[in-house]
N, C-alpha and C positions, 0 to 999 in steps of 0.2 A: 941106167934108170928113168922113167916117170918126170912129164914136170910137174912141178908142184899146185894142187888148186888155186887156184884166186881162189880170193875174199870177198863174201857178196860187199863190204867196202870198198873194191875195186871194178868190181860189175856191175852195182845198183845204181843206177844213176837218181833212186833217191837218195841215198845220203854220200853221194861225193857230191851232189850238188848243195845238198845242205850243210856238209862241208867248207865247201868251197864259198857258200854263201856268210860265212861264217869270217872268212878267216877272212874276203873282202870286208865285212862288213866290219870289222878291225878297223881295217887301212882305209875306210867310208870316213867312222866315226872321226878317227885323227884330222882325216881333209877334213872338213866340215865344220869339224869343233872352234876354229876362227870367229865364224857364220854363226855364232848362240845361235845355229838348227842345225839337228840331226840328221842323218840325209835321209830318212826318210818325206820332212817337212822341208827338206831343201828342196828333192822330187817334184814336189808336190808346187814349190813355190816357182819350179823354174815351169814347170809346165803352162802354169796361170797366170808368167811371165809372156813367155813365148807365143802363144797359142788362148788372146785375150777374151773373156764370154765364152771357153767353155761350161758346158752345165756341172754340176756338181753327179752327176748319176754318168754322163761322159769318165769325167778327171777319176770316180769309183773304176770304170772299165777299167782306165790309160796304170791305172797303178794297182791295176788284183787287188781292192779292201772292197769290201760291204762297204753297203751303201754309210750303214752307222756310225760303220769308222771314220772315211772320206765326213760324217759332221763333227765327231768330236776331231779331224784332226782341221776343220774348213775352220768351228769354234775355238779353234785353237791360236790360231793363223790372224783367227780375226782380234781376240784382243789381246798380238802384239802390232796390233793396227799395218796390216801387213795383206790381207785380205779384203771385201767387203760380195756381200750377197746385195740381185738385184734379183725380181723376181719377176719374170712373165708368164701367165697363167699358170697353170700345175711347175713352168719349171723353173729350177730357180742356178743363174747362172755367176760362173765365182771372178772375179775380179779385182788384179792386184790394183790397190790405195799407192800412192805417188811415195807413203817409205816404202817401200812392197818392192818396186822397182828401184830402187836405189840398193837395196841388193843385189839385184844382177850381180856386177861386181864380180863382189865378192862370190857368190855362186859359182860367177865359170872358171875362177880363178881356183878356190877349192876341187872344180870339176876337175882338170888341169890336170892339180895335181896331187886327184885320185890312180887319174889317166893314166901316167908316170910313173907314179910309185905300185902300183901292177904289172906296166911295159918290165916296168927295173926289175921284177922276182922271172914272171915269165917269157919274159921278153917280148918284142911289137909285135912279132908278125901271129906270134902262137894266142898273142892278147886279142887281135880285131879278129883273129881265123875263130873264140873261143868267144866272145862277141857276140861275129855274126852265129854262127852257132847254134849260139846260146838262144839271142833271137830270136830265129828260127821258129827253134825246136815250138819255144812259145807261144809263136801266132799258131804254128800246129795246134797244141795243146785247146788254145783259145776259142782256136774254130768247133772243140768236143763240146764245148758247153754249147 
């Protein structure tokens, strides 16, 4: 008796990562709900707080979004009074306001809850290895651009 063929859903990185992203996205939505920010905005705020003065261009690269998307993200965070823009020549730098910095404990707590949630499902060792492997894959794929 021959082995059944694996489906493309098991063998294709594109489809498996998209499915995984939806599962992890739901866990992230639940974890960050208490902060009042969607996970993508929380991710951006963590970068801005942890590394003050990154350029808007660098932030776009770090979270892998187009410049126009980053502009919309920053505009929304400015409306919420969490960040402000500073201009130096052609470069625009983003810094957290005091109100934005005050989000840090809640963002860290939500990040910890997200970590606990996926470790509970996947097992800590597997979750850490998967995260490390995916980060490495992202780094390699980013170098193709």
